N, C-alpha and C positions, 0 to 999 in steps of 0.2 A: 703536728695537730690532733694524731689519733692517737689515743689510750692503749695500753699494752695489750694482749689479749686475757681477756679473767671478764669476772662479771664488772668492771667498771664499764665494759666496752655494750649492754645491754644497756646498764645503770644511765649511760649520757645517751643514748638515741631514744630510752623511754624520756629523759629528760627533754631533749631536743622536740619531739613532736607536742608534747603537752604543752611545752612554754611556746611553740609556736603556733597553737593554739590558743593558750590563754592572751598572747599577746595581741591577736587577732582583737577575740573578744571586747581584750579590756579597752583597747582603742576606740571601739566601735559605742562600749555602752554607755558613755555619757551622752551623747547625741541621738542615741537609740531612744532611751531614754525620755529624753525630754524635747524630742521632733516627732518620733512617731508613737512615742506610748501619750505623751503628752505632759509628761510630771512636770513638775516647778525642779528650779536646783536644789531649794531648798527640802524638798521631797526625797530626791535622790540621794544628798546627805545625809539626811537623815535614814535613810533604811539601808544606807552601805553601813553606818555608824552601827547601827542594832545590830546588823547579819556581822560585823565584826566584834563586837562583844562575847555575840552566841559563841563566835567560831574558837574565842580566846581559850573555852570553857570546853570545847570542845576536844581541841589537840590538847590540854593535860587527860584528858579521859581517853585520848586513843592512845597516847602512849605508854598507859598502862595496859590497855588493849594487846598493845604491840607488843608486849612481854608477855604476856598472857596466852594469847592466840598463834603468836610472831608474826613477823612484820610486813612478807610478803605478802600474804593473802589477804589483811590486813589493807595492807596499799592497794594490790588489784582490786577490793572491792568498793573501797570507796572510790575509785577513778570511775569505773563506772557506773557507780553510782551518782558522780559528779558531771558524765557525760550528758546521764539521761534527765539530769532536775537541770542543766543548763538545757534542754532543750525547750524547758520548760518557760523559759523567757520569749520567746517566738509567740508561747499563747499568752502573755502577760498583757493585760488591760486596762489597767488601772494602779495605782498607791498598794492596795493591801497584798493585790497578787505578787505587785514587784515585791514589797515587803517581805513576803510567803516561801518567791523562792530563791533569793537574794539570802536569805535563813539560812535556808537548808544547803545551797550551793555551797556558802562559807562554811556550813560544818565540815561538808564531803574535804572541803579546801585544807581549812586547817588539819582535820583527823589525817590526813592523805600525807601532809607536810611530817606531823611526827611520825606514821610509822615511813616515813621516805626518812629521815633520821635514824632511828634503828635499824632500817634497811642495811643503809650506809655502813655504819657501824658493824654489824654482822656479817658484810659481807667482803669487806677488805679488811687485809692487815692492818692491826692498830697503827703499825708507824708508815702506814698509806692512806689511811682515814681522811687525814687534812688534804696531803695532795690531791686526794680524789674529789671531795668537796669543792675545792678549791677549781679543779676541772669542769665539777659539774656546777660551779657559777659561771665559769665561762662561755658555758655551754647553754644557760640559760639567759645568759644578756643577749648570744648570737639568734636564739631562738626568738625571744621578745621582739628585736628588731627586724626578723623575716615574718614576724607576725604580724607588726604593725605594716610593712609595707605594703603586703595581703591585703588587710583593711583598708587601705586609701582606695582602694577601685569602690567599695561600699562608701565611703565616705565621699565621694564623688557622684557618684549615683545618687545617693540621699534616700531613694526609696526602702520601703518595706522589706522588700521581696530582697531588695540586695541586702538589710541588716541578719534577716533571716539567714540567709543562705552561710552568710562568714559565723553566725550558730552554732548552725547544723556542721559545718567545717570543723570550728572549733571541740563539737561534740563529738564529731571523728576521730578527733588527733588527739581528745583524751581512750578514745577508745582502742584504738594503733598504742598506746603509751601502754597501756593496763598489759594487753598481749605481750608486749613486750617487756614488762618485768616479770613476767613468768618463765625465761630463761635466767633470771638471778636464780642462783643457788638457794634455797630454803634455807631458814635457820630455825632451829629446834624451838616452840615455843618453852618459855617459861610455866611451868602449871601449878608450880607453887609458890606462894608468897615467902616473900624471902626470910632463915629461919631467927634473923632477930629483928626491933624494931617492928613497928606499924606499916600497915602494906602502903601506904602515901609518904612514902622515906623521902622524894623528893621533894616534898613541901614543908617536911620537917627539918629538912637540912640546910641550916641557919646560914653559913656559909657561904652554900650553893645560888640563894636565891636572894643573897647581898651579892653575887657574882651577876645574874640572872637579870636585878635590876641596873647596874652600873652599868651592863651592855645594854639594856633596854633606852638608857640615857643615849649612848653613843650612839647608839642605831636609828636617834631620832634626824641624823645627818642626809638619810633617803631621802626623809618627806621635807627635809630645809630644802633641798636642792629641787626636787621636782612641786615641791607647792608654796614654799615659800616664795623662794626666789626666782621666780620669772613674774611674780607679782611684784616685788620689790625692786625689778631691775624697771618695769615700765612705771610704777609708782612714787621710786623716790630715786632712781638715779636719768642720766641723760642720753645715756646710751640705747641706740633703739631694742624693742622689745625682740627683735627677729634676729640677736643676737642670742639667745638663750638657745637658739635652736640649734647653733655650731656646739653652744656647751654641754650639749646633751649628746651632740654624735662626737665629740670629746670625753664625753665620762665614759658612754657605751663603749667605743673602741678601745678603751683604756684598760676598760674593767677586762672585757674578751680577750684582750692579747696580755694582761700582765698580770691577772691572779694569778695564777699558779704558780710565779716570780716572789709575789708580795704574800705568798702562802709558808714560801721558806723559814725553817727552823722555827714556824710557831705549832710541831708537833708535841711537845712538852709542855703541862702549864709555864715554867718560866717563860720558854720561848714567847707563847700565847699571850699572857700576862705583856709582857714588855711590848710586843707588838700593839697590843690595845693601850697600855702609856704611849706607844707614837703617837695611835691615831687621835689621841684627845690634843695632845702639842699640835699636828698638822690641820685640823682641825679648828684649833682656836686661831691659826694661821688663816685660815680660808676665811674662816667670819671677818676677821681683820681686815681681812681684802676687801670681802664684798661690803664693808663698811665705810670702807675710807670712798669708796666710789660715788657713794652720794654726793652733792654735790659740784663735781668734779666735770670737765669739759668731756665731749665725745669718746676723745681719740683716748683720755688720760681713764674714764672710767671704762672703757669699754678693756683697754689693757688690763687695768686693777680684777675688772671681770673675768677675764682670761686665765692670767693665774691665780685669781683665787679660786677657780674649777678645778685646774691642773691641781693643786694642794690639797681641795676637797679630795679628789678623786682618789689622791694616792694613801691620806687619813681616812676613807670608804674602804678601801681594799685591803689594807692592815686592819682595822676593825671588825670585818669579815670574817678575814683569816684569822684573828686572836678569837673568834666567838669559838670558831671550831675548832681548837687545840684546846679551849675550858671546856667547851659542853660535852666533849669526846671521852677528855682523858679524868674529870672529874668524875666523870659516871660511872656508879658500881657496876662489874661486868652482868649481872642480872637484876638491873632493872635500867640498861639505857635507854629501851624505851619512854618510859617515866621522865626521866631527868631531859629527854630532847625536848617532851612536849611541854615541861614546866619551860625551861629556856625558851624555847620557840615564845609560847606566850608571854614570857616576858618581852621577849621581840616586838612581837605583832602588838602589843600594850603598849609601845614608849613609838611606835608606827603610829596605831592611831590617835596619842596625844599630840603628834608634832604639828599637824594642819593647823590647831589651835594653837599650842604654844610657838613655834615657828612662825607663824604669818602673825601675830599678835603683836609676836616681839619687832619683827624685821619692817611689817610694814605699817604697824604704827607707830613704833619710834625711832624706825631710823638706825643710822651707826649707833648709837646709845643699841638697840636692840641688838643688831650683829654681833656686839663687845661680850652683851647679856651673855648670848649664846655657847659665844666663842668659851667664855668662862668657864658657864657650865662645863661644855665637854671636857677645855681640858683640868678641870677637875675632877671629872668620874675618872677622868681616862688614869690618870696620878693614883685615885683608892685603889685599880684596880688590880698591880702587885701586890702590897700588903693585905687585901681581901684573898688573894690565890694563894698566898701563902699561911693563909689562916682556915681555909679550904682542904688544904693540902696533908694539912695536920689534924684535921677532922677522922675520925673512927670511921664514920662510912663512905667518904670520898676515897683515903686510903684504899678502901680496896679493889678501886678502878685498875 
């Protein structure tokens, strides 16, 4: 369970502490904003959407800064800034203050993730990057689960003081995470722009942008599972709504235990592309299982949902593993941060659109919407291998 000695260990500790804090914070955030601050659900959704859009832009810019300034220093700086800004939630008194704090936190969070991708790429050997990223994702899932459990006490109490304690505790976790990152060996910054082509090479790398968009479409599976599926179960099937809690446990357990195994053979462009193609097939099957659950009896519907969730998590693990292989292997060595920032921005954009797209399809159209989503996953996954081959032939990508 422990990584081998080297930079992966402090990266794992930094990831665990930050995700425990983030898991606790985001578990209480919706109820804190609505029950304590007094915002409506619509205001919460609008504010978080605006913050996410700003965060997408910040991620692209931070990727370039990671190349120019060095990813470790940037990662530490934005993590400490995020810890400070997170405390602002304890002072929020209305909608405007919430939007301001949420936007600053989202900027720090996206910038930190872009710097983190560049830091991992520089700290680990090329042949160990995907496996290391897979291990860190398993740590992420475990950390989120621990954080959610710790937040349960605050949810049970329901007072402002309890919620504030969680917010300050999450900020403290971020500070610890930033300090631990100092144990990761620093990477030399790239002080000069690349000798050929414009500075923003990632945005002008057409084949890479295409793969980014395909991955964005495939990454919609996460929001489909977390946002649309529970609503679909409650509104469109006869299965008890409480079944969703068991599906979440199945998903997080599988992601924690099997993400590293799912990343095998994805440390090459071809292997990563094949993983994403298989992911599209599995996600399509999962959507079909969800769709078939509509109109069935309680037992049959429950069984179909469980099978669908099991197939879904397999597709989710392959999608994530493939995304790391493609984003790392196709990034030029002197613009890794910029390429990670663009790839991450595409993923964030896909996840931002998922609640609207997936919820509209599954809840409004039922089984037909499920099949439509499955068709999207199938087509997008099938397009990844030819797009990856084209990206490999691209002059800029071939320098990676």
